[in-house]
Wavefront OBJ file of the C-alpha trace (Angstrom):
o trace
v 7.035 5.361 30.894
v 10.472 6.703 29.111
v 10.712 9.032 26.050
v 11.104 5.120 23.565
v 7.711 3.818 24.586
v 6.013 7.333 24.260
v 7.487 7.627 20.626
v 6.399 3.641 19.680
v 2.856 4.718 20.722
v 2.361 8.212 20.258
v 0.498 8.049 16.870
v 1.931 9.777 14.007
v 0.228 13.242 12.806
v -2.091 13.510 9.518
v 0.852 14.896 7.715
v 3.531 12.508 8.874
v 0.990 9.680 7.945
v 0.260 11.372 4.142
v 3.723 11.540 3.445
v 4.391 8.406 4.790
v 1.490 6.813 2.428
v 3.704 8.670 -0.566
v 7.038 6.878 0.544
v 5.581 3.846 0.382
v 3.950 4.143 -2.787
v 7.774 3.777 -4.109
v 8.341 0.259 -2.765
v 6.650 -2.143 -5.067
v 8.103 -0.407 -8.037
v 11.792 -0.715 -6.008
v 10.750 -4.564 -5.149
v 10.514 -5.191 -8.777
v 13.661 -3.709 -10.007
v 15.758 -5.299 -7.681
v 14.199 -8.579 -7.443
v 13.690 -8.822 -11.870
v 16.853 -7.369 -12.420
v 19.506 -8.401 -9.579
v 22.426 -5.941 -11.013
v 20.128 -2.798 -10.384
v 21.736 0.134 -8.317
v 19.261 0.067 -5.325
v 20.819 0.515 -1.264
v 19.567 -1.335 1.621
v 19.601 0.720 5.131
v 19.910 -2.502 7.656
v 18.464 -1.298 10.841
v 19.149 -4.511 13.110
v 16.996 -2.541 15.908
v 14.736 -4.918 18.756
v 12.232 -2.376 19.037
v 10.497 -3.709 22.192
v 9.332 -2.202 25.186
v 12.174 -1.938 26.585
v 11.959 -3.845 29.644
v 11.358 -6.698 27.478
v 14.654 -6.160 26.142
v 16.647 -5.924 29.300
v 15.577 -9.276 29.382
v 17.702 -10.215 27.066
v 21.553 -11.168 27.826
v 23.562 -8.975 25.423
v 20.821 -7.378 23.323
v 22.819 -5.367 21.685
v 24.767 -8.434 20.589
v 20.888 -9.670 18.257
v 21.933 -6.865 16.237
v 24.961 -8.906 14.241
v 22.323 -11.220 13.313
v 21.327 -9.420 10.449
v 25.068 -9.118 9.550
v 24.350 -12.144 6.625
v 22.345 -8.858 4.607
v 25.846 -8.249 3.688
v 26.066 -10.925 1.791
v 23.485 -8.778 -0.938
v 26.941 -7.367 -1.899
v 27.207 -10.017 -4.240
v 25.118 -7.993 -6.810
v 27.932 -5.536 -8.153
v 25.413 -2.483 -7.950
v 23.828 -3.142 -4.390
v 24.815 -0.898 -0.919
v 24.345 -1.760 2.317
v 24.184 1.069 5.214
v 24.499 -1.504 8.232
v 24.260 0.790 12.067
v 24.919 -0.844 15.180
v 24.629 0.191 18.469
v 28.542 -0.931 19.260
v 31.552 -1.280 16.775
v 31.644 -4.893 14.774
v 34.869 -6.409 15.385
v 36.785 -5.197 11.661
v 37.655 -9.347 11.738
v 33.801 -10.725 12.115
v 32.728 -7.588 8.726
v 36.184 -9.845 7.112
v 34.253 -13.016 8.237
v 31.110 -12.210 6.026
v 32.689 -10.714 3.241
v 34.512 -13.640 2.394
v 31.621 -15.978 1.918
v 30.844 -13.635 -1.066
v 32.267 -16.141 -3.560
v 33.696 -14.391 -7.364
v 33.535 -10.245 -5.841
v 36.743 -8.894 -4.755
v 36.528 -7.914 -0.879
v 37.762 -4.367 -1.978
v 34.681 -4.068 -4.349
v 32.310 -5.069 -1.737
v 33.834 -3.166 0.839
v 33.184 0.157 -1.501
v 30.047 -0.037 -1.287
v 29.801 -1.398 2.470
v 28.938 1.502 5.070
v 29.023 0.795 8.729
v 27.948 3.349 11.140
v 27.827 2.663 14.919
v 26.203 4.595 17.751
v 28.612 3.906 20.622
v 25.136 3.052 22.767
v 24.430 -0.281 23.654
v 21.370 1.421 26.545
v 18.432 -1.421 26.690
v 16.058 0.956 24.130
v 16.000 0.252 20.874
v 19.107 1.244 18.903
v 15.948 3.323 16.137
v 15.112 5.240 19.295
v 18.991 6.181 19.733
v 19.316 6.613 15.848
v 16.551 9.275 16.275
v 17.664 10.801 19.069
v 21.006 11.767 16.972
v 20.329 14.133 13.849
v 23.716 14.004 13.018
v 23.610 10.826 12.267
v 20.334 10.960 9.990
v 22.739 13.565 8.546
v 25.420 11.285 8.105
v 23.057 8.519 6.899
v 21.387 10.437 4.170
v 24.442 11.522 2.811
v 26.220 8.039 2.726
v 22.188 6.810 0.952
v 22.351 9.680 -1.846
v 19.617 9.044 -3.738
v 16.225 8.237 -1.864
v 14.517 6.939 -4.996
v 16.895 3.817 -4.958
v 16.853 3.126 -1.426
v 14.899 1.055 1.114
v 15.044 0.545 5.337
v 15.270 -2.870 6.245
v 14.226 -3.421 9.954
v 14.412 -6.703 12.236
v 10.915 -5.342 12.921
v 8.350 -2.146 11.830
v 7.214 0.241 15.014
v 6.489 3.754 15.081
v 9.944 4.216 15.221
v 10.836 2.778 12.630
v 8.432 4.549 10.722
v 9.701 8.228 11.491
v 13.021 6.863 10.891
v 11.829 6.309 7.552
v 10.218 9.540 7.491
v 13.474 11.310 8.619
v 15.418 9.614 5.651
v 12.856 9.893 2.981
v 13.048 6.093 2.011
v 10.068 3.596 2.086
v 10.517 0.740 5.037
v 10.268 -2.866 3.592
v 7.858 -4.502 6.553
v 4.800 -3.827 7.539
v 2.602 -0.652 8.410
v 2.840 -0.210 11.933
v -0.674 0.337 12.299
v -0.958 -2.892 11.260
v 1.415 -4.082 13.929
v -2.184 -5.851 16.059
v -2.555 -8.058 14.512
v 1.318 -9.316 15.349
v 0.310 -9.541 19.050
v -0.732 -13.025 20.624
v -4.426 -10.943 21.355
v -4.162 -10.354 17.374
v -3.017 -13.512 16.468
v -5.945 -14.792 17.752
v -8.504 -13.429 16.349
v -6.526 -13.345 12.674
v -6.863 -17.346 13.453
v -10.143 -16.875 13.924
v -11.126 -14.784 10.681
v -9.166 -17.609 8.796
v -10.949 -20.420 10.193
v -7.596 -22.071 11.384
v -7.924 -24.176 14.896
v -5.744 -22.567 18.065
v -5.502 -23.226 21.703
v -9.241 -22.553 22.967
v -8.564 -19.416 25.493
v -8.889 -15.638 25.648
v -7.435 -12.241 24.572
v -7.187 -9.115 25.324
v -6.488 -10.247 28.834
v -5.195 -7.055 31.623
v -4.022 -7.938 35.200
v -4.898 -11.071 37.647
v -8.515 -10.235 36.958
v -9.144 -11.275 33.664
v -6.420 -14.011 33.903
v -8.721 -15.501 36.786
v -11.977 -14.729 34.568
v -9.978 -16.775 31.411
v -8.504 -19.365 33.589
v -12.179 -19.773 34.985
v -13.574 -20.415 31.417
v -10.766 -22.721 30.754
v -11.937 -25.138 33.300
v -15.259 -25.796 32.491
v -13.856 -27.626 29.076
v -14.972 -31.339 29.165
v -12.076 -32.020 29.086
v -10.589 -29.475 30.996
v -6.654 -28.501 30.168
v -4.151 -29.393 32.833
v -2.043 -26.338 32.601
v -2.757 -23.187 30.587
v -0.048 -20.125 29.511
v -0.399 -16.950 30.039
v 1.604 -14.590 27.334
v 2.376 -10.507 27.410
v 0.922 -9.423 23.821
v 4.609 -8.028 22.628
v 7.585 -10.288 24.331
v 10.179 -11.691 22.226
v 11.082 -15.082 21.990
v 9.049 -16.965 24.545
v 10.406 -14.644 27.408
v 6.915 -12.795 28.474
v 5.099 -15.974 29.055
v 4.379 -18.034 31.910
v 3.232 -21.670 32.099
v 0.475 -22.426 35.571
v -0.682 -26.122 36.387
v -4.434 -26.012 36.411
v -5.748 -27.709 40.428
v -6.160 -31.356 40.295
v -9.080 -32.291 41.084
v -11.253 -28.961 40.042
v -13.276 -27.309 42.801
v -16.695 -28.143 41.586
v -18.118 -24.900 43.521
v -17.233 -21.634 41.707
v -16.763 -19.880 44.282
v -14.269 -22.168 45.716
v -12.760 -22.772 42.203
v -11.598 -19.005 41.630
v -10.154 -19.288 44.731
v -7.919 -22.289 44.234
v -6.954 -20.541 40.709
v -6.018 -17.172 42.345
v -3.822 -19.443 44.696
v -2.288 -21.568 41.956
v -1.252 -18.331 40.336
v 1.459 -17.843 43.229
v 2.876 -20.690 41.379
v 3.523 -19.527 38.079
v 6.406 -20.936 36.149
v 8.004 -18.037 34.357
v 10.390 -18.132 31.245
v 12.311 -14.935 32.556
v 14.754 -15.541 35.235
v 14.114 -13.521 37.959
v 10.419 -12.435 36.796
v 8.422 -11.463 39.595
v 4.742 -11.359 39.813
v 3.675 -8.053 40.554
v 6.351 -6.727 37.828
v 4.612 -9.143 34.987
v 0.913 -8.579 35.508
v 1.855 -4.846 35.941
v 2.819 -5.262 32.820
v -0.208 -7.596 31.667
v -2.410 -4.684 32.975
v -0.636 -1.647 30.841
v 0.586 -4.402 27.920
v -2.136 -6.799 27.540
v -2.108 -10.222 26.855
v -4.090 -13.753 26.437
v -4.758 -16.955 28.668
v -4.907 -20.133 26.438
v -4.535 -23.671 27.031
v -1.012 -25.128 26.866
v -1.172 -28.429 24.353
v -0.740 -31.597 25.127
v 0.006 -34.661 23.521
v 1.448 -38.347 23.112
v 3.617 -36.728 20.644
v 3.828 -32.849 20.253
v 6.292 -30.623 18.359
v 6.455 -26.800 17.627
v 6.870 -26.122 13.869
v 6.442 -22.509 12.202
v 6.187 -21.533 9.260
v 7.741 -18.317 7.411
v 5.779 -16.504 5.296
v 6.086 -12.841 2.897
v 3.417 -10.865 1.415
v 5.586 -8.729 -1.215
v 4.940 -5.303 -1.806
v 3.978 -6.727 -5.101
v 0.230 -8.866 -3.123
v 2.224 -11.811 -3.785
v 1.497 -14.265 -0.677
v 5.125 -16.419 -0.347
v 5.628 -19.410 1.830
v 9.549 -18.756 2.551
v 10.496 -21.879 4.892
v 9.513 -23.761 7.472
v 11.611 -25.142 10.772
v 10.909 -26.892 13.585
v 11.386 -25.273 16.522
v 14.115 -25.986 19.406
v 12.431 -24.309 22.526
v 13.451 -24.614 26.390
v 14.351 -22.646 29.112
v 11.949 -22.942 32.875
v 8.898 -23.524 31.349
v 10.109 -24.608 27.809
v 8.761 -22.039 25.571
v 11.613 -19.813 24.845
v 13.215 -19.920 21.628
v 16.701 -21.567 21.173
v 16.820 -22.343 17.364
v 15.541 -24.361 14.656
v 15.534 -27.249 12.201
v 15.178 -26.664 8.828
v 12.548 -27.921 7.200
v 10.092 -28.782 9.394
v 9.287 -32.514 9.736
v 7.786 -33.528 6.088
v 4.942 -35.668 8.034
v 3.831 -32.603 8.781
v 4.855 -29.583 6.547
v 2.102 -29.873 3.850
v -0.654 -29.399 6.810
v 1.291 -26.391 8.502
v 2.070 -24.746 5.045
v -1.535 -25.231 3.861
v -2.505 -23.320 7.247
v -0.602 -21.249 6.921
v -1.135 -19.699 3.601
v -4.717 -19.448 5.045
v -3.378 -16.935 7.546
v -1.399 -15.192 5.161
v -4.371 -14.190 3.088
v -6.500 -12.755 5.471
v -3.411 -11.091 6.282
v -3.175 -9.808 2.624
v -6.612 -8.575 3.008
v -6.059 -6.375 5.738
v -3.311 -5.108 3.970
v 0.230 -6.470 5.522
v 3.392 -6.282 3.620
v 6.199 -8.291 5.397
v 7.947 -10.827 6.666
v 6.110 -13.063 9.164
v 6.359 -16.433 10.403
v 3.345 -18.323 12.439
v 4.091 -20.514 15.168
v 2.250 -23.897 15.599
v 1.785 -26.973 18.044
v 0.937 -29.832 16.472
v -0.128 -33.375 18.071
v -0.553 -36.337 16.593
v -3.594 -38.196 17.496
v -4.521 -42.485 18.405
v -5.403 -42.255 14.462
v -1.645 -41.700 13.156
v -3.017 -37.711 12.078
v -1.383 -34.920 13.097
v -3.494 -31.653 14.168
v -2.172 -28.472 13.916
v -3.200 -25.692 16.146
v -1.523 -22.083 15.459
v -0.086 -20.792 18.087
v 0.865 -16.897 17.315
v 2.258 -14.791 14.511
v 5.682 -13.061 14.436
v 4.798 -10.096 11.967
v 8.449 -9.148 11.773
v 12.142 -11.485 11.329
v 12.579 -13.769 13.788
v 15.878 -16.550 14.471
v 14.560 -18.057 11.661
v 15.019 -15.421 8.928
v 18.729 -15.300 9.069
v 19.778 -18.982 8.672
v 17.831 -19.174 5.623
v 18.136 -15.905 4.422
v 22.373 -17.058 4.488
v 21.458 -20.667 3.086
v 19.584 -18.756 0.087
v 22.541 -16.326 -0.544
v 25.176 -18.557 -0.167
v 23.451 -21.468 -2.652
v 21.991 -18.699 -5.077
v 18.810 -21.766 -4.727
v 15.254 -21.908 -4.021
v 12.296 -23.482 -2.084
v 10.025 -25.553 -3.506
v 6.794 -23.936 -2.114
v 4.933 -26.723 -2.472
v 7.140 -29.846 -0.838
v 8.595 -27.130 1.146
v 12.173 -28.347 0.415
v 15.099 -26.010 -0.881
v 17.305 -26.814 -3.549
v 20.592 -25.359 -4.712
v 21.251 -24.461 -7.903
v 22.142 -27.637 -8.936
v 18.988 -29.313 -8.023
v 20.823 -30.319 -4.604
v 18.783 -30.335 -1.862
v 19.956 -28.469 2.067
v 19.091 -28.370 5.391
v 20.181 -27.067 8.339
v 20.053 -26.686 12.070
v 20.638 -23.471 13.339
v 20.623 -21.471 17.188
v 21.389 -17.883 18.547
v 22.395 -19.636 21.986
v 25.193 -21.960 21.731
v 26.383 -21.018 25.471
v 29.252 -22.813 27.425
v 31.544 -20.993 30.852
v 34.939 -22.349 28.646
v 33.287 -19.839 25.480
v 33.877 -16.459 27.274
v 36.344 -14.396 27.140
v 36.881 -16.047 22.820
v 37.612 -12.753 21.218
v 36.254 -12.489 17.084
v 39.970 -13.356 16.410
v 40.148 -16.624 18.787
v 36.836 -17.958 17.033
v 38.479 -17.436 13.557
v 41.631 -18.930 14.290
v 39.765 -22.011 15.747
v 37.387 -21.891 12.913
v 40.627 -21.875 9.913
v 42.549 -24.327 12.055
v 39.986 -26.948 12.697
v 38.255 -26.931 9.599
v 34.927 -25.384 10.779
v 34.259 -22.967 8.176
v 31.173 -22.778 4.848
v 32.640 -24.557 1.971
v 31.602 -22.997 -1.531
v 32.167 -25.602 -3.058
v 30.367 -28.081 -1.377
v 28.140 -25.483 -0.265
v 28.143 -27.043 3.353
v 29.259 -25.963 6.404
v 28.798 -23.891 9.462
v 27.882 -20.513 9.690
v 29.122 -18.290 12.777
v 26.799 -14.782 13.499
v 26.561 -12.732 16.840
v 30.197 -13.503 17.830
v 30.189 -10.192 19.675
v 28.548 -11.838 22.001
v 31.563 -14.960 22.985
v 33.975 -12.211 25.280
v 31.103 -11.088 27.498
v 28.386 -14.111 27.101
v 30.138 -16.857 26.346
v 27.310 -17.512 23.608
v 27.771 -17.708 19.845
v 25.464 -18.369 16.724
v 25.385 -21.006 14.521
v 24.073 -21.640 11.537
v 24.845 -26.177 10.138
v 24.076 -26.557 6.555
v 24.028 -30.275 6.042
v 22.393 -32.264 2.494
v 19.834 -33.701 4.887
v 18.262 -32.710 8.378
v 21.137 -36.102 9.905
v 23.899 -34.534 8.193
v 23.130 -30.566 9.533
v 22.367 -32.456 12.706
v 25.856 -34.327 12.459
v 27.540 -30.865 11.263
v 25.926 -29.532 14.500
v 27.275 -31.779 16.787
v 31.252 -31.870 15.551
v 30.857 -27.991 15.638
v 29.945 -28.231 19.195
v 32.683 -31.000 20.089
v 35.315 -28.891 18.564
v 34.478 -25.616 20.221
v 34.390 -27.218 23.271
v 37.892 -29.480 23.036
v 39.119 -26.173 22.020
v 38.224 -24.043 24.617
v 38.264 -27.231 27.144
v 34.465 -27.058 27.789
v 32.660 -30.800 29.522
v 30.738 -32.446 27.775
v 27.146 -31.446 28.181
v 28.239 -28.499 29.820
v 25.028 -26.227 30.713
v 23.311 -23.699 28.557
v 23.747 -24.858 25.253
v 20.743 -26.135 23.208
v 22.299 -29.479 21.605
v 20.544 -31.964 23.656
v 17.566 -30.587 22.962
v 18.611 -31.293 18.828
v 17.271 -34.722 18.527
v 13.963 -34.344 19.360
v 13.088 -30.698 18.247
v 11.022 -29.300 21.159
v 10.601 -29.507 24.980
v 7.128 -29.961 26.829
v 7.386 -29.417 30.463
v 5.797 -32.229 32.721
l 1 2 3 4 5 6 7 8 9 10 11 12 13 14 15 16 17 18 19 20 21 22 23 24 25 26 27 28 29 30 31 32 33 34 35 36 37 38 39 40 41 42 43 44 45 46 47 48 49 50 51 52 53 54 55 56 57 58 59 60 61 62 63 64 65 66 67 68 69 70 71 72 73 74 75 76 77 78 79 80 81 82 83 84 85 86 87 88 89 90 91 92 93 94 95 96 97 98 99 100 101 102 103 104 105 106 107 108 109 110 111 112 113 114 115 116 117 118 119 120 121 122 123 124 125 126 127 128 129 130 131 132 133 134 135 136 137 138 139 140 141 142 143 144 145 146 147 148 149 150 151 152 153 154 155 156 157 158 159 160 161 162 163 164 165 166 167 168 169 170 171 172 173 174 175 176 177 178 179 180 181 182 183 184 185 186 187 188 189 190 191 192 193 194 195 196 197 198 199 200 201 202 203 204 205 206 207 208 209 210 211 212 213 214 215 216 217 218 219 220 221 222 223 224 225 226 227 228 229 230 231 232 233 234 235 236 237 238 239 240 241 242 243 244 245 246 247 248 249 250 251 252 253 254 255 256 257 258 259 260 261 262 263 264 265 266 267 268 269 270 271 272 273 274 275 276 277 278 279 280 281 282 283 284 285 286 287 288 289 290 291 292 293 294 295 296 297 298 299 300 301 302 303 304 305 306 307 308 309 310 311 312 313 314 315 316 317 318 319 320 321 322 323 324 325 326 327 328 329 330 331 332 333 334 335 336 337 338 339 340 341 342 343 344 345 346 347 348 349 350 351 352 353 354 355 356 357 358 359 360 361 362 363 364 365 366 367 368 369 370 371 372 373 374 375 376 377 378 379 380 381 382 383 384 385 386 387 388 389 390 391 392 393 394 395 396 397 398 399 400 401 402 403 404 405 406 407 408 409 410 411 412 413 414 415 416 417 418 419 420 421 422 423 424 425 426 427 428 429 430 431 432 433 434 435 436 437 438 439 440 441 442 443 444 445 446 447 448 449 450 451 452 453 454 455 456 457 458 459 460 461 462 463 464 465 466 467 468 469 470 471 472 473 474 475 476 477 478 479 480 481 482 483 484 485 486 487 488 489 490 491 492 493 494 495 496 497 498 499 500 501 502 503 504 505 506 507 508 509 510 511 512 513 514 515 516 517 518 519 520 521 522 523 524 525 526 527 528 529 530 531 532 533
């Protein structure tokens, strides 16, 4: 086991816990100051670390580039007394920084730059960025010097683990995220337990599964249901973007004899469909034994979609619905997150928001203070009614966080918590389509300068006057991986979809890509979900 995993799972000492509680006690007052008086002086220390098991990080092509998703937090600099310190694994191209700063309408770039600190580690090894910061005492000293008064600063992270807790202690500033002691509620197993507490429907199955024998026991239980599901899903407890999921088609017809059924299931396990490329049975079941996971029925129906609800429990105790999305899923099993549409379909949006609030209240009672997302699968019954099945809780930021924050910061608008619709300060509706995975072989080799040239020449830009257009992120992934993130903002979902299609067509035309080239999610966006057959 490597040192990063040791630090993530080694419990803090009593002295560390006492000091952490003392530091965290400052967060509610700081939160009120920042949100009730936006011009209040404060410093946000942004650590975009993907703090997961290193083996799971290694499954993500260009994992270090995903750190650029939190560059939207630079938009905080529109407040004249806000300061941001951004730490990254690798250098971020200066023109990428300029791209975000030019979105600050009414704020001179030079003024914003004076309040921005960017620190690079020049190290993109597949371990959590926060771990690499902790290994560099001089970096921590530089961060402390830049922060200045720790009483006016807080730590912003993609997800919070023991690593982020240790960094908060080292810097002497509160962690604006879930207490790591509560992270088990954000695992696949913990999610199912929270759903039961909240009385929210979720697929039949079993949590706290370790190893192949436990999987067989859980599958046997599913096969005894009436009616038995056709497929099941095995999920690693702490994986990222669906990469730790595997789908199994159950044997048909099911043997009546228990011993024969178990033998048939055991043989079928050799045919698991992996979400992650190059996954193997020995590696997967080894990880399941150490990490744990769940087995549950694969939810199917004549009409199925996979929405999510983003929530926040604030440091002052408010349970808030932040947004809702229809997720765009794909990959080999149809389980991998590719992008989203905002807001979720109006037909089932009130249903999933209501169920999410129940779960949010349970998490509040448990002491959670954090952003989090709840994934659902919704199905329509023959009578036309939608049924929501809660699937998992992501006790962290996610792929839906940064596009919504960008919309919120750029327009100054807000979500109507009852309807789930977003309106600008002028009362106009806004929707978007977003993805982290717009990919084509011909995009590979594009530098930041090249993309920005295309943006200017083709008019692919967010326009403050109309508060619509396209925002790019993960620009640093283009040259090596041929991949970039986009958020296409329109006045309606159809308008946002049109904006997305126009953006893809423009990039394809500029790079000579062939229509329908593999790897991009464009073909998935008309339904918002892929159902494996």
